[in-house]
Each structure stands twice: as structure tokens, then as C-alpha cells.
C-alpha positions, 0 to 999 in steps of 0.5 A: 260252943253250942251245938247248932243241930239242937235247933231246926232252921225252917226255910222256903224255896220258890221256883217260878216256871214259864213255858219251858223255863225255870227261874234260878238265882245265883247266890252272891252271899249267905247260905248257898253262896256261889250256887244256883237255886230258887229264890228263898231263905229262912222263915221269919215270924210268918208262915211258909207261904208268907215267907215264900212271897216275901223272899221272892219279892226281896230277892228278885222283885217279883210278886208271886200269885198262888204259890203251890206247896209241892215238896217238903225236904228235911236236910240233916247236917248241912254245915252242922245245921238241920233244915226243914224246907218247904218247896213252892212252885208257881206259873203266876207272878208279876213284876220286873225281875231285878238283881238284889244284893243277895242274888241275881236272877236268870231264866234257864231252859229246862234242858239247860239247868246248871245242875253242876253249879247247884246243890248236889240234891237238886238234880234228884228233886227239882225235876219233880217240881218242874213236872208238877209232882209232889214229894217228901224227902230227907237228905243227909249231908256232911258239909255240902257233900250229900251222903244219902237220901230218901225221897217219896213221890206221892199223890196230891191227896197224900201230899195234902195230908202230909202238908197239914201235918207239917204246916199244922193247918 
């Protein structure tokens, strides 16, 4: 059997924010099934921004305007898979929320985010997304159990430099 860790999977997660709420989706199937997360998925033959727009539209029926890349996370050994995930946020979106075959959306007040029903690492970095911060992080897992992490919050200017390196733009 081929070692899946030889290949990095690239993905996106987009967090929509309004007033004092964040949009989360409950994953019905696939990676993260049974957990709350932001809309997202694997990057296909597209750049991360295009993937963020596509995944949000497919999963919850909403058009995102001007998504802002605010985090880059490297995940190691999540069920023997390594990921690089681009984290976006936006307050600009249009359309009606809808449930899809993959997930159903729900707005959560910022003080009621169900961290106990999310990936263990989310409670570490999601507050940075919500609070308009920028970061780069590495998380090491065994299955879905987080073993350790390294997170660096940074200025917007430093993040833009890192972003150029990761996105090759």
C-alpha cells in the first residue's frame, strides 16, 4: 500500500462573519464528518481564492465577495495525511444559505461557538480569524488527536510576505 504522506493535500476553509456571529457548517460526510467547521474542501485545478469561492458556493449556496486570506496551516498526520490549508474570512457575501448533501450551515454567536464539537485545534486559531489577526501554524496529529502545535501570529505586512511565498504570487 502506498504511503499517503508522500503527497500533501491542499485545502481551504472560509469563515463568514456578520455582526457577532460566524457561519459554521456541520459536515455530514467526508473529511471532518460529524464536526462543525467553516465551509471548505480540497483545492482542485484552481488557486486557493478560487477554491474558497467554489467550496463556499457548493456547500452553502453563498457567493463570497473579497475573501481575505488570514492564515496558513500545515497539518501533519491527520489520519496519515498531510495538509496545507489556506484560511479565509469575509464579511462580504450574498445569497441565501442552503443545506447541501455534504453539510448544513448555521450561524453561531461568537460566545457560543461549539469548540467541543470541532477539530481540537480550532479553539487555538479560530479566535485569530474572528479578531482580524494573521497567522501561520503547524499542527501535528495522530488520527484526529492533536499532539502538538506551533502558531505564529504576525503583522499583516509579514503575513503578506509569507502569503507570497506559499501562493507563489
